[in-house]
N, C-alpha and C positions, 0 to 999 in steps of 0.2 A: 297652837300646835302646827308644825310645818312638816310636810313630807316631801323629800327630794329624791329624785332618781339619779344615782351616781353610776355613770357608765364605765368607769375605769378606776384603777388605783390612783391615777392622777387627779380624778375628780374627788376622791376621798381625801387626798392630801390637800387639795384646794379648799374644800369645805373646812377642814381642820385649820388651815392657814387663815381663812377668813375669821374664824372664831378666835384664833390666837391674837389677831390684830385688835380685837375689842376686849380681850381678857385683861383683868385687873387683879391686883393683889387681893387675896381673900376669896377668889372665885373657886367654886366647886363644880366640876363637870362629872356627871355620872354616865358611864358607857355600858350599855346592855346589848346583848346579842349572843348568838351561839358561837361555837368554836368555828373559827375561820370566817367570821362575819366582817372582820375589818377593824376591830377595836384597837389592836396594837398598831395597825397601819395608820389609823386616825391619830393616835398619840404620837407616832413618828412624824407625821405631817405637822401637827401642832407644835412639837418640840423644835422642828426645823424652822418654823416661822418665828418662834421665840428667839432663835439664834443659839439654841443648845448645840454645843459642839460634840458632846459625847454620843456614842452609838446608843440608840434607844432600843431596848428589847423588852419583851414581856417579862415582868418580874414574878412569874408564876411560882417559882421555887423560893424566892426571897421575900415575896409579898410586897415589898416597898423599895423603890429606888428614888433617890433625890438627885435632881440635876440643877446646878447653880450657875451654869455658864451663859444662860440666856438673859433676855430682857427682864424676866421675872424668874425667881426660883420656882421649879416645877417638881411637885411630888407626884409619883406615879405608883398607884396601888393596883394590885391584881388579887381579887378575892376568890379566884377560881377554886383554890384548894381549901378554902375555909367554908365549912358548911354550917357551923354553929354561930348564930349571931352574937353570942356572948364572947366568942374568941375574936370576932371582928371588932367588938367594942374595946377589947383589950389592946388593939393596935394604936389607939390614941390618935386616930385620923384628925380629929378636931384640932389637935395641937399643931398640925402642919398647915391647916387651911389658912390661917391668918398670915402666914409667912410668905405666901406666894400663890400660885395657882395649883389646884389639886385635881388630878384626873384619876378616876377609879373605874377599872375594868371589872366586869361582873358585879356591878353595884347592886343588882337585883337580889343578890345573896345577903345583903346587909340588913334587910328589914326596914330600910328607909333612912333618909338623911333630912335634917331640918332645912327648910329653904333659907336663903335663896340658893338655887342651883339651876343648872341646865342639864337635861337628860337627853342623850343621843342614843337612840336604839337603832342598831344596824341589823338588817336582814339580808340574806342572800337574794340576789336578783336572778334573772334568767341566764345570763352569761357568766363566765368564770369570774370576771372582775366586777360585775355589776352588783350594786348594793342599793337597798332602799333605806334611807335615813329618815327617821322620824324624830323630830326635835321638839321637846317641851321645855318651856322656861318658866321660872318663877322670879319674883322680885325684880331687881334692876336688869336682869337678863332679858326680860320682855322688851324693854325699850331698846336695848342694844342690838336686838335681833330683828327689829322692824324690817330691815332690808330683806329678810328671808321671805317675806310675803310676796315680794316681786319674783323670787326664784322658784317658789313651789308651784 
């Protein structure tokens, strides 16, 4: 597990871009944190690094958005409005995972996902744009994130 202090929105985008560079088809990224903690900002930085050309917003009302213009297809889920794990299961998230990279905001509402995945928990820091990112990895993500040991 790694803990990083992100001093600005640019730092959040840079962390996301670093993770996007090592992302592979079939990857699952779980994003946790309260309202305004930077989950969507992280996804925007990730998408930009993948080369996604569309404007990325939080899919809170539509739950899922698919972006196919980048290096990998990217599925973006937001589980904020879903409180019942059975309704989350009906989304068929697993069907999207193999096709590209899948990012899930409010993943803690799901009851859990099978590994491998990387979990990024974002918490508010002292300043307006400061965040504390805690990253936990399973499976092949552990090897791909070795460089984080130098940054934490």
